[in-house]
Biopython code that builds the backbone (N, CA, C, O; Angstrom):
import numpy as np
from Bio.PDB.StructureBuilder import StructureBuilder

atoms = [
    (1, "UNK", "N", (-7.847, 4.460, -26.719)),
    (1, "UNK", "CA", (-6.934, 5.007, -25.629)),
    (1, "UNK", "C", (-6.207, 6.231, -26.230)),
    (1, "UNK", "O", (-5.931, 6.363, -27.422)),
    (2, "UNK", "N", (-5.953, 7.047, -25.310)),
    (2, "UNK", "CA", (-5.086, 8.261, -25.633)),
    (2, "UNK", "C", (-3.639, 7.838, -25.760)),
    (2, "UNK", "O", (-3.098, 7.427, -24.734)),
    (3, "UNK", "N", (-2.973, 7.880, -26.827)),
    (3, "UNK", "CA", (-1.661, 7.464, -27.089)),
    (3, "UNK", "C", (-0.573, 8.550, -26.576)),
    (3, "UNK", "O", (0.633, 8.315, -26.646)),
    (4, "UNK", "N", (-1.037, 9.620, -26.115)),
    (4, "UNK", "CA", (-0.064, 10.601, -25.578)),
    (4, "UNK", "C", (-0.080, 10.731, -24.015)),
    (4, "UNK", "O", (0.947, 10.957, -23.377)),
    (5, "UNK", "N", (-1.237, 10.582, -23.479)),
    (5, "UNK", "CA", (-1.354, 10.699, -22.064)),
    (5, "UNK", "C", (-0.679, 9.437, -21.349)),
    (5, "UNK", "O", (-0.702, 8.306, -21.834)),
    (6, "UNK", "N", (-0.085, 9.771, -20.151)),
    (6, "UNK", "CA", (0.483, 8.745, -19.336)),
    (6, "UNK", "C", (-0.638, 8.134, -18.389)),
    (6, "UNK", "O", (-1.563, 8.833, -17.974)),
    (7, "UNK", "N", (-0.508, 6.850, -18.086)),
    (7, "UNK", "CA", (-1.545, 6.222, -17.151)),
    (7, "UNK", "C", (-0.858, 5.396, -15.967)),
    (7, "UNK", "O", (0.266, 4.919, -16.122)),
    (8, "UNK", "N", (-1.501, 5.263, -14.905)),
    (8, "UNK", "CA", (-1.138, 4.404, -13.796)),
    (8, "UNK", "C", (-2.088, 3.267, -13.949)),
    (8, "UNK", "O", (-3.273, 3.443, -14.229)),
    (9, "UNK", "N", (-1.522, 2.042, -13.751)),
    (9, "UNK", "CA", (-2.459, 0.693, -13.831)),
    (9, "UNK", "C", (-2.431, 0.097, -12.507)),
    (9, "UNK", "O", (-1.369, 0.084, -11.885)),
    (10, "UNK", "N", (-3.420, -0.365, -12.047)),
    (10, "UNK", "CA", (-3.630, -0.974, -10.775)),
    (10, "UNK", "C", (-4.327, -2.308, -10.839)),
    (10, "UNK", "O", (-5.223, -2.438, -11.673)),
    (11, "UNK", "N", (-4.027, -3.268, -10.083)),
    (11, "UNK", "CA", (-4.907, -4.439, -9.800)),
    (11, "UNK", "C", (-5.797, -4.122, -8.551)),
    (11, "UNK", "O", (-5.309, -3.684, -7.509)),
    (12, "UNK", "N", (-7.059, -4.355, -8.709)),
    (12, "UNK", "CA", (-8.009, -4.333, -7.560)),
    (12, "UNK", "C", (-8.237, -5.747, -7.221)),
    (12, "UNK", "O", (-8.640, -6.537, -8.075)),
    (13, "UNK", "N", (-7.987, -6.109, -5.969)),
    (13, "UNK", "CA", (-8.213, -7.324, -5.421)),
    (13, "UNK", "C", (-9.073, -7.329, -4.216)),
    (13, "UNK", "O", (-8.870, -6.598, -3.247)),
    (14, "UNK", "N", (-10.097, -8.230, -4.319)),
    (14, "UNK", "CA", (-10.946, -8.340, -3.092)),
    (14, "UNK", "C", (-10.576, -9.638, -2.317)),
    (14, "UNK", "O", (-10.429, -10.703, -2.916)),
    (15, "UNK", "N", (-10.435, -9.529, -1.026)),
    (15, "UNK", "CA", (-10.157, -10.765, -0.306)),
    (15, "UNK", "C", (-11.122, -10.881, 0.844)),
    (15, "UNK", "O", (-11.692, -9.888, 1.298)),
    (16, "UNK", "N", (-11.304, -12.100, 1.313)),
    (16, "UNK", "CA", (-12.170, -12.329, 2.526)),
    (16, "UNK", "C", (-11.283, -13.013, 3.571)),
    (16, "UNK", "O", (-10.115, -13.295, 3.304)),
    (17, "UNK", "N", (-11.822, -13.271, 4.731)),
    (17, "UNK", "CA", (-11.003, -13.896, 5.896)),
    (17, "UNK", "C", (-10.583, -15.239, 5.463)),
    (17, "UNK", "O", (-9.642, -15.779, 6.045)),
    (18, "UNK", "N", (-11.223, -15.857, 4.446)),
    (18, "UNK", "CA", (-10.857, -17.232, 4.080)),
    (18, "UNK", "C", (-9.478, -17.247, 3.297)),
    (18, "UNK", "O", (-8.918, -18.308, 3.019)),
    (19, "UNK", "N", (-9.008, -16.110, 2.988)),
    (19, "UNK", "CA", (-7.569, -16.045, 2.281)),
    (19, "UNK", "C", (-6.545, -16.483, 3.299)),
    (19, "UNK", "O", (-6.493, -15.874, 4.367)),
    (20, "UNK", "N", (-5.811, -17.385, 3.082)),
    (20, "UNK", "CA", (-4.861, -18.072, 4.041)),
    (20, "UNK", "C", (-3.425, -17.512, 4.095)),
    (20, "UNK", "O", (-2.558, -17.985, 4.830)),
    (21, "UNK", "N", (-3.233, -16.434, 3.233)),
    (21, "UNK", "CA", (-1.799, -15.974, 3.113)),
    (21, "UNK", "C", (-1.787, -14.382, 3.568)),
    (21, "UNK", "O", (-2.823, -13.722, 3.651)),
    (22, "UNK", "N", (-0.591, -13.909, 3.825)),
    (22, "UNK", "CA", (-0.461, -12.482, 4.121)),
    (22, "UNK", "C", (0.060, -11.720, 2.918)),
    (22, "UNK", "O", (0.224, -10.500, 2.939)),
    (23, "UNK", "N", (0.325, -12.522, 1.822)),
    (23, "UNK", "CA", (0.960, -11.859, 0.676)),
    (23, "UNK", "C", (0.182, -12.419, -0.548)),
    (23, "UNK", "O", (-0.697, -13.263, -0.373)),
    (24, "UNK", "N", (0.508, -11.938, -1.830)),
    (24, "UNK", "CA", (-0.073, -12.370, -3.001)),
    (24, "UNK", "C", (0.926, -12.267, -4.080)),
    (24, "UNK", "O", (1.499, -11.190, -4.248)),
    (25, "UNK", "N", (1.200, -13.322, -4.855)),
    (25, "UNK", "CA", (2.145, -13.150, -5.964)),
    (25, "UNK", "C", (1.301, -13.427, -7.230)),
    (25, "UNK", "O", (0.448, -14.311, -7.303)),
    (26, "UNK", "N", (1.670, -12.489, -8.310)),
    (26, "UNK", "CA", (1.108, -12.564, -9.581)),
    (26, "UNK", "C", (2.229, -12.628, -10.505)),
    (26, "UNK", "O", (3.343, -12.199, -10.204)),
    (27, "UNK", "N", (1.920, -13.214, -11.742)),
    (27, "UNK", "CA", (2.646, -13.183, -12.954)),
    (27, "UNK", "C", (1.791, -12.274, -13.837)),
    (27, "UNK", "O", (0.684, -12.702, -14.162)),
    (28, "UNK", "N", (2.169, -11.100, -14.253)),
    (28, "UNK", "CA", (1.442, -10.264, -15.084)),
    (28, "UNK", "C", (2.223, -10.179, -16.503)),
    (28, "UNK", "O", (3.444, -10.038, -16.563)),
    (29, "UNK", "N", (1.447, -10.273, -17.548)),
    (29, "UNK", "CA", (2.062, -10.146, -18.915)),
    (29, "UNK", "C", (1.172, -9.109, -19.654)),
    (29, "UNK", "O", (-0.023, -9.316, -19.865)),
    (30, "UNK", "N", (1.799, -8.020, -20.020)),
    (30, "UNK", "CA", (1.332, -7.036, -20.912)),
    (30, "UNK", "C", (1.654, -7.371, -22.245)),
    (30, "UNK", "O", (2.830, -7.526, -22.573)),
    (31, "UNK", "N", (0.646, -7.508, -23.111)),
    (31, "UNK", "CA", (0.745, -7.803, -24.525)),
    (31, "UNK", "C", (0.414, -6.574, -25.308)),
    (31, "UNK", "O", (-0.687, -6.028, -25.247)),
    (32, "UNK", "N", (1.494, -6.126, -26.107)),
    (32, "UNK", "CA", (1.352, -4.892, -27.005)),
    (32, "UNK", "C", (0.743, -5.245, -28.261)),
    (32, "UNK", "O", (0.746, -6.409, -28.661)),
    (33, "UNK", "N", (0.212, -4.281, -28.913)),
    (33, "UNK", "CA", (-0.469, -4.663, -30.234)),
    (33, "UNK", "C", (0.563, -5.236, -31.165)),
    (33, "UNK", "O", (0.250, -6.164, -31.910)),
    (34, "UNK", "N", (1.757, -4.742, -31.163)),
    (34, "UNK", "CA", (2.867, -5.109, -32.134)),
    (34, "UNK", "C", (3.414, -6.537, -31.868)),
    (34, "UNK", "O", (4.281, -7.000, -32.609)),
    (35, "UNK", "N", (2.934, -7.218, -30.853)),
    (35, "UNK", "CA", (3.430, -8.454, -30.501)),
    (35, "UNK", "C", (4.351, -8.567, -29.227)),
    (35, "UNK", "O", (4.526, -9.594, -28.571)),
    (36, "UNK", "N", (4.905, -7.338, -28.994)),
    (36, "UNK", "CA", (5.783, -7.367, -27.831)),
    (36, "UNK", "C", (5.141, -7.684, -26.446)),
    (36, "UNK", "O", (3.975, -7.381, -26.194)),
    (37, "UNK", "N", (5.916, -8.273, -25.618)),
    (37, "UNK", "CA", (5.288, -8.626, -24.406)),
    (37, "UNK", "C", (6.320, -8.226, -23.252)),
    (37, "UNK", "O", (7.536, -8.315, -23.421)),
    (38, "UNK", "N", (5.718, -7.767, -22.035)),
    (38, "UNK", "CA", (6.394, -7.398, -20.900)),
    (38, "UNK", "C", (5.722, -8.252, -19.771)),
    (38, "UNK", "O", (4.517, -8.252, -19.520)),
    (39, "UNK", "N", (6.695, -8.985, -19.126)),
    (39, "UNK", "CA", (6.278, -10.035, -18.136)),
    (39, "UNK", "C", (6.884, -9.512, -16.738)),
    (39, "UNK", "O", (8.032, -9.070, -16.710)),
    (40, "UNK", "N", (6.202, -9.565, -15.745)),
    (40, "UNK", "CA", (6.550, -9.200, -14.334)),
    (40, "UNK", "C", (6.010, -10.185, -13.345)),
    (40, "UNK", "O", (4.895, -10.705, -13.391)),
    (41, "UNK", "N", (6.969, -10.383, -12.418)),
    (41, "UNK", "CA", (6.533, -11.204, -11.244)),
    (41, "UNK", "C", (6.195, -10.178, -10.140)),
    (41, "UNK", "O", (7.095, -9.412, -9.797)),
    (42, "UNK", "N", (5.038, -10.094, -9.578)),
    (42, "UNK", "CA", (4.707, -9.176, -8.687)),
    (42, "UNK", "C", (4.350, -9.740, -7.333)),
    (42, "UNK", "O", (3.682, -10.774, -7.292)),
    (43, "UNK", "N", (4.737, -9.153, -6.234)),
    (43, "UNK", "CA", (4.436, -9.545, -4.810)),
    (43, "UNK", "C", (3.722, -8.430, -4.227)),
    (43, "UNK", "O", (4.156, -7.291, -4.398)),
    (44, "UNK", "N", (2.576, -8.662, -3.495)),
    (44, "UNK", "CA", (1.919, -7.645, -2.753)),
    (44, "UNK", "C", (1.689, -8.155, -1.375)),
    (44, "UNK", "O", (1.434, -9.345, -1.192)),
    (45, "UNK", "N", (1.769, -7.297, -0.397)),
    (45, "UNK", "CA", (1.396, -7.412, 0.895)),
    (45, "UNK", "C", (-0.065, -7.269, 1.187)),
    (45, "UNK", "O", (-0.586, -6.171, 0.994)),
    (46, "UNK", "N", (-0.822, -8.336, 1.661)),
    (46, "UNK", "CA", (-2.134, -8.236, 1.953)),
    (46, "UNK", "C", (-2.513, -8.066, 3.389)),
    (46, "UNK", "O", (-3.633, -7.654, 3.694)),
    (47, "UNK", "N", (-1.595, -8.378, 4.291)),
    (47, "UNK", "CA", (-2.020, -8.276, 5.757)),
    (47, "UNK", "C", (-0.755, -7.611, 6.517)),
    (47, "UNK", "O", (0.386, -7.652, 6.055)),
    (48, "UNK", "N", (-1.089, -7.018, 7.694)),
    (48, "UNK", "CA", (-0.048, -6.480, 8.491)),
    (48, "UNK", "C", (0.542, -7.722, 9.336)),
    (48, "UNK", "O", (-0.092, -8.772, 9.440)),
    (49, "UNK", "N", (1.779, -7.527, 9.919)),
    (49, "UNK", "CA", (2.433, -8.672, 10.741)),
    (49, "UNK", "C", (1.326, -9.294, 11.762)),
    (49, "UNK", "O", (1.339, -10.499, 12.011)),
    (50, "UNK", "N", (0.483, -8.522, 12.271)),
    (50, "UNK", "CA", (-0.429, -8.885, 13.313)),
    (50, "UNK", "C", (-1.756, -9.633, 12.693)),
    (50, "UNK", "O", (-2.724, -9.964, 13.379)),
    (51, "UNK", "N", (-1.632, -9.841, 11.278)),
    (51, "UNK", "CA", (-2.726, -10.559, 10.662)),
    (51, "UNK", "C", (-3.881, -9.726, 10.266)),
    (51, "UNK", "O", (-4.791, -10.220, 9.600)),
    (52, "UNK", "N", (-3.897, -8.404, 10.665)),
    (52, "UNK", "CA", (-4.862, -7.502, 10.202)),
    (52, "UNK", "C", (-4.764, -7.228, 8.725)),
    (52, "UNK", "O", (-3.677, -6.914, 8.240)),
    (53, "UNK", "N", (-5.918, -7.339, 7.940)),
    (53, "UNK", "CA", (-5.914, -7.153, 6.513)),
    (53, "UNK", "C", (-5.632, -5.748, 6.093)),
    (53, "UNK", "O", (-6.079, -4.825, 6.774)),
    (54, "UNK", "N", (-4.969, -5.534, 5.088)),
    (54, "UNK", "CA", (-4.815, -4.185, 4.529)),
    (54, "UNK", "C", (-5.994, -3.994, 3.676)),
    (54, "UNK", "O", (-6.836, -4.890, 3.619)),
    (55, "UNK", "N", (-6.135, -2.884, 2.993)),
    (55, "UNK", "CA", (-7.200, -2.719, 2.128)),
    (55, "UNK", "C", (-8.350, -2.010, 2.843)),
    (55, "UNK", "O", (-8.271, -1.739, 4.042)),
    (56, "UNK", "N", (-9.390, -1.721, 2.120)),
    (56, "UNK", "CA", (-10.544, -0.978, 2.649)),
    (56, "UNK", "C", (-11.719, -1.891, 2.675)),
    (56, "UNK", "O", (-11.790, -2.847, 1.902)),
    (57, "UNK", "N", (-12.718, -1.594, 3.623)),
    (57, "UNK", "CA", (-13.839, -2.368, 3.728)),
    (57, "UNK", "C", (-14.238, -2.546, 5.039)),
    (57, "UNK", "O", (-13.359, -2.955, 5.798)),
    (58, "UNK", "N", (-15.471, -2.321, 5.559)),
    (58, "UNK", "CA", (-16.029, -2.474, 6.875)),
    (58, "UNK", "C", (-16.264, -3.828, 7.290)),
    (58, "UNK", "O", (-16.247, -4.105, 8.489)),
    (59, "UNK", "N", (-16.497, -4.757, 6.352)),
    (59, "UNK", "CA", (-16.890, -6.104, 6.650)),
    (59, "UNK", "C", (-15.741, -7.175, 6.492)),
    (59, "UNK", "O", (-14.585, -6.753, 6.491)),
    (60, "UNK", "N", (-15.931, -8.294, 6.382)),
    (60, "UNK", "CA", (-14.777, -9.266, 6.132)),
    (60, "UNK", "C", (-14.292, -9.164, 4.790)),
    (60, "UNK", "O", (-13.238, -9.761, 4.573)),
    (61, "UNK", "N", (-14.866, -8.492, 3.756)),
    (61, "UNK", "CA", (-14.524, -8.326, 2.449)),
    (61, "UNK", "C", (-13.642, -7.020, 2.302)),
    (61, "UNK", "O", (-14.131, -5.900, 2.444)),
    (62, "UNK", "N", (-12.365, -7.232, 2.018)),
    (62, "UNK", "CA", (-11.369, -6.047, 1.765)),
    (62, "UNK", "C", (-11.128, -5.925, 0.397)),
    (62, "UNK", "O", (-11.072, -6.891, -0.365)),
    (63, "UNK", "N", (-10.977, -4.699, 0.050)),
    (63, "UNK", "CA", (-10.426, -4.373, -1.275)),
    (63, "UNK", "C", (-9.215, -3.658, -1.338)),
    (63, "UNK", "O", (-9.080, -2.601, -0.720)),
    (64, "UNK", "N", (-8.260, -4.177, -2.079)),
    (64, "UNK", "CA", (-6.843, -3.471, -2.214)),
    (64, "UNK", "C", (-6.630, -3.018, -3.519)),
    (64, "UNK", "O", (-6.893, -3.752, -4.472)),
    (65, "UNK", "N", (-6.154, -1.820, -3.678)),
    (65, "UNK", "CA", (-5.652, -1.255, -4.910)),
    (65, "UNK", "C", (-4.138, -1.332, -4.982)),
    (65, "UNK", "O", (-3.407, -0.598, -4.317)),
    (66, "UNK", "N", (-3.685, -2.310, -5.870)),
    (66, "UNK", "CA", (-2.292, -2.602, -5.893)),
    (66, "UNK", "C", (-1.581, -2.091, -7.160)),
    (66, "UNK", "O", (-2.032, -2.393, -8.265)),
    (67, "UNK", "N", (-0.517, -1.350, -7.034)),
    (67, "UNK", "CA", (0.226, -0.829, -8.139)),
    (67, "UNK", "C", (0.695, -1.916, -9.140)),
    (67, "UNK", "O", (1.215, -2.966, -8.763)),
    (68, "UNK", "N", (0.477, -1.596, -10.442)),
    (68, "UNK", "CA", (1.036, -2.347, -11.506)),
    (68, "UNK", "C", (1.955, -1.643, -12.293)),
    (68, "UNK", "O", (3.140, -1.966, -12.208)),
    (69, "UNK", "N", (1.602, -0.699, -13.078)),
    (69, "UNK", "CA", (2.485, 0.099, -13.879)),
    (69, "UNK", "C", (2.250, 1.631, -13.512)),
    (69, "UNK", "O", (1.155, 2.136, -13.263)),
    (70, "UNK", "N", (3.445, 2.255, -13.524)),
    (70, "UNK", "CA", (3.353, 3.749, -13.191)),
    (70, "UNK", "C", (3.814, 4.601, -14.357)),
    (70, "UNK", "O", (4.894, 4.391, -14.909)),
    (71, "UNK", "N", (3.023, 5.516, -14.706)),
    (71, "UNK", "CA", (3.377, 6.417, -15.915)),
    (71, "UNK", "C", (3.559, 5.829, -17.146)),
    (71, "UNK", "O", (4.439, 6.167, -17.939)),
    (72, "UNK", "N", (2.604, 4.804, -17.356)),
    (72, "UNK", "CA", (2.688, 4.023, -18.592)),
    (72, "UNK", "C", (1.934, 4.733, -19.630)),
    (72, "UNK", "O", (0.867, 5.302, -19.402)),
    (73, "UNK", "N", (2.579, 4.683, -20.912)),
    (73, "UNK", "CA", (2.001, 5.363, -22.073)),
    (73, "UNK", "C", (1.543, 4.335, -23.126)),
    (73, "UNK", "O", (2.391, 3.614, -23.651)),
    (74, "UNK", "N", (0.337, 4.240, -23.435)),
    (74, "UNK", "CA", (-0.130, 3.457, -24.468)),
    (74, "UNK", "C", (0.191, 4.052, -25.966)),
    (74, "UNK", "O", (-0.610, 4.715, -26.625)),
    (75, "UNK", "N", (1.334, 3.739, -26.319)),
    (75, "UNK", "CA", (1.957, 4.381, -27.648)),
    (75, "UNK", "C", (1.239, 3.992, -28.829)),
    (75, "UNK", "O", (1.075, 4.762, -29.775)),
    (76, "UNK", "N", (0.778, 2.733, -28.792)),
    (76, "UNK", "CA", (0.004, 2.007, -30.017)),
    (76, "UNK", "C", (-1.448, 2.363, -29.871)),
    (76, "UNK", "O", (-1.925, 2.424, -28.738)),
    (77, "UNK", "N", (-2.140, 2.587, -30.864)),
    (77, "UNK", "CA", (-3.561, 2.897, -30.821)),
    (77, "UNK", "C", (-4.389, 1.589, -30.872)),
    (77, "UNK", "O", (-5.583, 1.691, -30.588)),
    (78, "UNK", "N", (-3.897, 0.368, -31.201)),
    (78, "UNK", "CA", (-4.614, -0.674, -31.150)),
    (78, "UNK", "C", (-4.811, -1.346, -29.753)),
    (78, "UNK", "O", (-4.483, -0.698, -28.759)),
    (79, "UNK", "N", (-5.333, -2.624, -29.612)),
    (79, "UNK", "CA", (-5.630, -3.123, -28.327)),
    (79, "UNK", "C", (-4.430, -3.705, -27.669)),
    (79, "UNK", "O", (-3.614, -4.392, -28.282)),
    (80, "UNK", "N", (-4.342, -3.414, -26.404)),
    (80, "UNK", "CA", (-3.453, -4.059, -25.514)),
    (80, "UNK", "C", (-4.267, -5.194, -24.662)),
    (80, "UNK", "O", (-5.475, -5.116, -24.437)),
    (81, "UNK", "N", (-3.497, -6.165, -24.261)),
    (81, "UNK", "CA", (-4.184, -7.092, -23.224)),
    (81, "UNK", "C", (-3.279, -7.319, -22.166)),
    (81, "UNK", "O", (-2.071, -7.168, -22.351)),
    (82, "UNK", "N", (-3.782, -7.698, -20.975)),
    (82, "UNK", "CA", (-3.011, -8.076, -19.742)),
    (82, "UNK", "C", (-3.495, -9.410, -19.360)),
    (82, "UNK", "O", (-4.681, -9.653, -19.138)),
    (83, "UNK", "N", (-2.449, -10.349, -19.284)),
    (83, "UNK", "CA", (-2.925, -11.692, -18.623)),
    (83, "UNK", "C", (-2.168, -11.738, -17.338)),
    (83, "UNK", "O", (-1.003, -11.375, -17.176)),
    (84, "UNK", "N", (-2.965, -12.224, -16.461)),
    (84, "UNK", "CA", (-2.314, -12.360, -15.057)),
    (84, "UNK", "C", (-2.652, -13.780, -14.537)),
    (84, "UNK", "O", (-3.707, -14.344, -14.828)),
    (85, "UNK", "N", (-1.762, -14.286, -13.804)),
    (85, "UNK", "CA", (-2.002, -15.603, -13.113)),
    (85, "UNK", "C", (-1.443, -15.513, -11.742)),
    (85, "UNK", "O", (-0.394, -14.894, -11.564)),
    (86, "UNK", "N", (-2.053, -16.073, -10.783)),
    (86, "UNK", "CA", (-1.608, -16.125, -9.492)),
    (86, "UNK", "C", (-0.428, -17.070, -9.392)),
    (86, "UNK", "O", (-0.405, -18.060, -10.123)),
    (87, "UNK", "N", (0.522, -16.839, -8.562)),
    (87, "UNK", "CA", (1.744, -17.694, -8.321)),
    (87, "UNK", "C", (1.852, -18.175, -6.987)),
    (87, "UNK", "O", (2.994, -18.375, -6.574)),
    (88, "UNK", "N", (0.836, -18.415, -6.188)),
    (88, "UNK", "CA", (0.900, -18.847, -4.803)),
    (88, "UNK", "C", (1.166, -20.324, -4.662)),
    (88, "UNK", "O", (0.739, -21.117, -5.500)),
    (89, "UNK", "N", (1.851, -20.696, -3.634)),
    (89, "UNK", "CA", (2.038, -22.137, -3.233)),
    (89, "UNK", "C", (2.340, -22.141, -1.812)),
    (89, "UNK", "O", (2.789, -21.161, -1.218)),
    (90, "UNK", "N", (2.087, -23.251, -1.286)),
    (90, "UNK", "CA", (2.299, -23.545, 0.275)),
    (90, "UNK", "C", (3.766, -23.748, 0.445)),
    (90, "UNK", "O", (4.418, -24.339, -0.416)),
    (91, "UNK", "N", (4.321, -23.257, 1.568)),
    (91, "UNK", "CA", (5.689, -23.322, 1.872)),
    (91, "UNK", "C", (6.143, -24.869, 1.810)),
    (91, "UNK", "O", (5.512, -25.724, 2.433)),
    (92, "UNK", "N", (7.168, -25.152, 1.097)),
    (92, "UNK", "CA", (7.744, -26.485, 1.107)),
    (92, "UNK", "C", (7.008, -27.365, -0.134)),
    (92, "UNK", "O", (7.434, -28.485, -0.418)),
    (93, "UNK", "N", (6.132, -26.902, -0.682)),
    (93, "UNK", "CA", (5.329, -27.557, -1.705)),
    (93, "UNK", "C", (6.073, -27.146, -3.196)),
    (93, "UNK", "O", (6.497, -25.998, -3.332)),
    (94, "UNK", "N", (6.192, -28.015, -4.165)),
    (94, "UNK", "CA", (6.776, -27.688, -5.405)),
    (94, "UNK", "C", (5.708, -27.077, -6.340)),
    (94, "UNK", "O", (5.964, -26.113, -7.061)),
    (95, "UNK", "N", (4.504, -27.677, -6.297)),
    (95, "UNK", "CA", (3.442, -27.237, -7.184)),
    (95, "UNK", "C", (2.638, -26.094, -6.576)),
    (95, "UNK", "O", (2.274, -26.061, -5.400)),
    (96, "UNK", "N", (2.401, -25.168, -7.488)),
    (96, "UNK", "CA", (1.543, -23.945, -7.023)),
    (96, "UNK", "C", (0.107, -24.330, -6.848)),
    (96, "UNK", "O", (-0.338, -25.375, -7.322)),
    (97, "UNK", "N", (-0.643, -23.445, -6.137)),
    (97, "UNK", "CA", (-2.122, -23.744, -5.942)),
    (97, "UNK", "C", (-2.928, -23.399, -7.208)),
    (97, "UNK", "O", (-2.601, -22.440, -7.908)),
    (98, "UNK", "N", (-3.883, -24.109, -7.473)),
    (98, "UNK", "CA", (-4.758, -23.987, -8.585)),
    (98, "UNK", "C", (-5.861, -22.880, -8.386)),
    (98, "UNK", "O", (-6.206, -22.101, -9.274)),
    (99, "UNK", "N", (-6.329, -22.907, -7.211)),
    (99, "UNK", "CA", (-7.441, -22.082, -6.743)),
    (99, "UNK", "C", (-7.042, -21.224, -5.504)),
    (99, "UNK", "O", (-6.426, -21.754, -4.580)),
    (100, "UNK", "N", (-7.347, -20.049, -5.477)),
    (100, "UNK", "CA", (-7.066, -19.217, -4.212)),
    (100, "UNK", "C", (-8.363, -18.895, -3.440)),
    (100, "UNK", "O", (-9.064, -17.936, -3.761)),
    (101, "UNK", "N", (-8.649, -19.675, -2.471)),
    (101, "UNK", "CA", (-9.826, -19.611, -1.647)),
    (101, "UNK", "C", (-9.722, -18.175, -0.896)),
    (101, "UNK", "O", (-8.662, -17.812, -0.386)),
    (102, "UNK", "N", (-10.837, -17.430, -0.868)),
    (102, "UNK", "CA", (-10.878, -16.073, -0.309)),
    (102, "UNK", "C", (-10.481, -15.044, -1.206)),
    (102, "UNK", "O", (-10.334, -13.924, -0.716)),
    (103, "UNK", "N", (-10.255, -15.218, -2.559)),
    (103, "UNK", "CA", (-10.126, -14.139, -3.466)),
    (103, "UNK", "C", (-11.160, -14.160, -4.449)),
    (103, "UNK", "O", (-10.957, -14.800, -5.480)),
    (104, "UNK", "N", (-12.274, -13.535, -4.278)),
    (104, "UNK", "CA", (-13.500, -13.785, -5.102)),
    (104, "UNK", "C", (-13.350, -12.840, -6.435)),
    (104, "UNK", "O", (-13.915, -13.162, -7.479)),
    (105, "UNK", "N", (-12.606, -11.732, -6.340)),
    (105, "UNK", "CA", (-12.527, -10.899, -7.496)),
    (105, "UNK", "C", (-11.205, -10.204, -7.691)),
    (105, "UNK", "O", (-10.536, -9.842, -6.722)),
    (106, "UNK", "N", (-10.808, -10.008, -8.986)),
    (106, "UNK", "CA", (-9.566, -9.337, -9.357)),
    (106, "UNK", "C", (-10.020, -8.538, -10.613)),
    (106, "UNK", "O", (-10.700, -9.035, -11.510)),
    (107, "UNK", "N", (-9.575, -7.245, -10.590)),
    (107, "UNK", "CA", (-9.789, -6.464, -11.756)),
    (107, "UNK", "C", (-8.623, -5.627, -11.962)),
    (107, "UNK", "O", (-7.626, -5.694, -11.243)),
    (108, "UNK", "N", (-8.774, -4.710, -13.108)),
    (108, "UNK", "CA", (-7.723, -3.857, -13.427)),
    (108, "UNK", "C", (-8.318, -2.437, -13.462)),
    (108, "UNK", "O", (-9.462, -2.225, -13.864)),
    (109, "UNK", "N", (-7.522, -1.516, -13.041)),
    (109, "UNK", "CA", (-8.015, -0.202, -13.035)),
    (109, "UNK", "C", (-6.961, 0.714, -13.760)),
    (109, "UNK", "O", (-5.772, 0.629, -13.452)),
    (110, "UNK", "N", (-7.365, 1.519, -14.645)),
    (110, "UNK", "CA", (-6.433, 2.458, -15.490)),
    (110, "UNK", "C", (-6.948, 3.899, -15.151)),
    (110, "UNK", "O", (-8.109, 4.293, -15.259)),
    (111, "UNK", "N", (-5.832, 4.626, -14.710)),
    (111, "UNK", "CA", (-6.125, 6.077, -14.395)),
    (111, "UNK", "C", (-5.165, 6.897, -15.117)),
    (111, "UNK", "O", (-3.977, 6.583, -15.200)),
    (112, "UNK", "N", (-5.701, 8.022, -15.679)),
    (112, "UNK", "CA", (-4.812, 9.078, -16.323)),
    (112, "UNK", "C", (-3.991, 9.703, -15.229)),
    (112, "UNK", "O", (-4.503, 9.963, -14.140)),
    (113, "UNK", "N", (-2.665, 9.962, -15.507)),
    (113, "UNK", "CA", (-1.846, 10.674, -14.526)),
    (113, "UNK", "C", (-2.186, 12.114, -14.656)),
    (113, "UNK", "O", (-2.188, 12.697, -15.740)),
    (114, "UNK", "N", (-2.467, 12.658, -13.538)),
    (114, "UNK", "CA", (-2.699, 14.086, -13.435)),
    (114, "UNK", "C", (-1.428, 14.927, -13.666)),
    (114, "UNK", "O", (-0.366, 14.666, -13.100)),
    (115, "UNK", "N", (-1.591, 15.943, -14.521)),
    (115, "UNK", "CA", (-0.450, 16.833, -14.683)),
    (115, "UNK", "C", (-0.178, 17.772, -13.517)),
    (115, "UNK", "O", (0.933, 18.269, -13.332)),
    (116, "UNK", "N", (-1.270, 18.005, -12.711)),
    (116, "UNK", "CA", (-1.173, 18.810, -11.573)),
    (116, "UNK", "C", (-1.449, 17.963, -10.339)),
    (116, "UNK", "O", (-2.550, 17.438, -10.171)),
    (117, "UNK", "N", (-0.376, 17.823, -9.417)),
    (117, "UNK", "CA", (-0.640, 17.009, -8.208)),
    (117, "UNK", "C", (-1.535, 17.582, -7.183)),
    (117, "UNK", "O", (-1.788, 16.947, -6.160)),
]
sb = StructureBuilder()
sb.init_structure("model")
sb.init_model(0)
sb.init_chain("A")
sb.init_seg("    ")
for serial, (resi, resn, name, xyz) in enumerate(atoms, 1):
    if name == "N":
        sb.init_residue(resn, " ", resi, " ")
    sb.init_atom(name, np.array(xyz, "f"), 0.0, 1.0, " ", f" {name:<3s}", serial, name[0])
structure = sb.get_structure()
């Protein structure tokens, strides 16, 4: 990775009509090569108030590009890792869900920040 260039990081999430929620909670942990960790609890809106899915896709499979980190600089030249776990639960329940039906894929996308908009 380029340790000078700034980057935007995104989560790419695909969902189907089987996803039972209008939002999505993640706990993301960025692990630096030096052992430092940055943990964030993230909430993303996945549907409009009328139930229409956000994201792109002509079929029942929608893909959303969700902001994670903006203008992030990989200052260290060794390997970084990102651990994510979903933090969804049913209202009134204490325990979180183990499996999210309707979320077949989650990925991460790293883009260099353009110097010229």
